[in-house]
C-alpha positions in Angstrom: 2.3 25.1 58.0 4.9 22.3 56.2 7.9 23.7 58.0 6.5 23.4 61.3 5.0 19.8 60.6 8.8 18.8 60.0 10.4 20.7 63.0 7.9 19.3 65.2 8.8 16.0 64.1 12.3 16.3 64.1 12.5 17.9 66.8 10.4 15.2 68.8 12.2 12.1 67.5 15.5 13.3 67.6 15.9 15.3 70.4 12.6 15.4 73.2 11.6 11.9 73.2 15.8 10.8 73.9 16.0 13.0 76.8 13.1 11.7 78.5 13.8 7.7 77.9 15.0 5.5 81.0 12.9 8.3 83.3 10.9 6.3 85.9 7.1 5.6 85.4 5.1 6.2 88.6 0.8 6.7 88.9 1.1 9.9 89.8 4.6 11.3 88.4 4.3 14.4 87.4 7.6 15.9 86.7 8.6 18.6 84.3 12.1 17.5 84.1 13.5 14.3 81.9 15.6 11.9 84.4 14.4 13.3 87.8 11.6 12.4 89.3 8.7 9.6 87.6 6.0 10.3 85.5 2.6 8.9 84.2 1.6 8.3 80.4 -0.6 11.3 80.1 1.9 13.7 82.0 4.8 12.5 79.3 2.1 13.6 76.2 1.0 16.9 77.3 5.2 17.9 79.3 6.7 16.7 76.1 4.7 18.8 74.1 4.9 21.7 76.7 7.9 21.3 76.1 8.1 22.4 72.2 6.1 25.2 73.4 2.6 23.9 73.0 0.5 26.0 75.4 -1.6 23.6 76.5 -3.3 22.9 80.0 -0.8 20.8 80.8 -2.1 18.8 84.3 -5.7 19.4 83.4 -5.0 17.3 80.1 -2.9 14.6 81.3 -5.3 13.3 84.0 -8.1 12.9 81.1 -8.5 9.9 79.4 -6.8 9.0 76.0 -9.5 9.9 74.3 -10.0 13.2 75.2 -6.5 14.2 75.0 -6.7 13.1 71.5 -9.6 14.8 70.5 -8.0 17.8 71.7 -4.5 17.7 69.9 -6.0 15.3 67.1 -8.6 17.0 63.8 -11.7 14.5 64.1 -10.9 13.0 60.6 -7.8 11.5 61.6 -9.3 9.5 64.8 -9.8 6.2 64.3 -11.2 3.5 66.8 -10.3 0.0 66.6 -11.2 -2.8 69.4 -8.0 -5.5 67.4 -4.5 -4.7 66.9 -4.5 -5.8 63.4 -6.9 -3.6 62.4 -4.9 -0.7 63.9 -1.8 -2.5 62.0 -4.0 -2.6 58.6 -5.0 1.5 58.7 -1.2 2.4 59.7 -0.5 0.6 56.9 -1.8 3.2 54.6 -1.0 7.0 57.0 1.7 8.8 56.4 4.9 9.1 58.5 4.2 10.8 61.5 3.7 11.4 64.8 0.3 10.0 66.5 -1.4 9.7 69.6 -2.2 6.3 70.5 -5.2 5.4 73.3 -5.4 1.9 74.9 -7.6 1.1 77.4 -6.4 2.8 80.1 -2.9 4.1 78.8 -1.3 6.9 76.6 1.7 7.6 74.6 2.9 8.6 71.4 2.9 5.9 68.1 5.9 7.5 66.2 5.4 6.3 62.1 8.5 6.0 60.6 10.6 4.4 57.5 12.0 1.4 59.6 8.4 0.9 61.6 5.9 2.1 64.4 7.1 2.8 67.7 5.5 2.8 70.5 6.8 5.8 72.9 5.4 6.0 76.1 6.1 6.2 80.3 5.5 2.6 80.6 3.9 1.0 83.3 5.2 -2.4 82.4 9.0 -3.9 81.5 11.5 -1.5 82.9 8.7 0.6 84.5 10.1 4.0 82.3 9.5 6.0 79.1 10.7 3.9 76.4 10.4 3.3 73.1 9.0 -0.1 71.4 8.3 -1.5 68.7 3.9 -1.8 68.4 4.4 -5.3 67.9 6.9 -5.8 70.7 4.4 -3.8 73.5 2.9 -5.6 76.2 1.3 -2.9 77.0 -0.3 -2.4 73.3 -0.9 -6.9 73.3 -3.0 -7.0 76.4 -5.5 -3.5 75.4 -8.7 -4.7 74.1 -9.1 -1.1 72.4 -7.4 1.8 70.7 -7.9 5.1 69.4 -5.6 6.8 67.5 -5.2 10.1 65.8 -2.5 12.5 63.7 -0.7 14.4 65.9 1.7 15.6 63.7 -0.6 16.6 60.6 -2.9 18.6 62.4 -2.9 21.5 60.2 -5.2 23.8 63.0 -2.9 22.7 66.1 0.0 23.1 64.0 -1.5 26.9 63.1 -2.3 27.5 66.7 1.3 26.8 68.1 2.5 28.9 64.9 0.4 31.7 66.1 1.5 31.0 70.0 -2.6 30.2 71.0 -3.9 27.9 73.7 -4.8 24.7 73.2 -8.6 23.8 74.4 -9.2 20.7 76.4 -12.3 19.1 74.3 -15.2 18.0 76.0 
């Protein structure tokens, strides 16, 4: 499980995210190919995980509220809800490096915590309207949100075991 965790973290952060940076955002975007077509925020999350061979209902999951995406991919024990950004930041100071799913009022993306800080990797509907990586303290989308729903993806032991075994990831209701 530790090897799987390290592999997923490294592959997402060193390869998969990089291929997607610059891909255009569109609310109805569903492309499966980086730099071709457009992609919405939920589709960005589910498509990148599909590229890592997570067997999940990519389209159906992408169309769900962030809370359902997070509950489907993260262990219940890791899920937290905050109503203010400073509360989220305090929480993150106590958490390990890794990949998290961060849901906002009307948006979802990855929170990548590493030694350099906390980054929001998402298909952004603001600024340059594309997949980008931003410091969470500099993200317009995060600064305007009134709610923060977060779960730890990379430390979910059940998810990792299902990935190793090639099992399907079910959509939680």
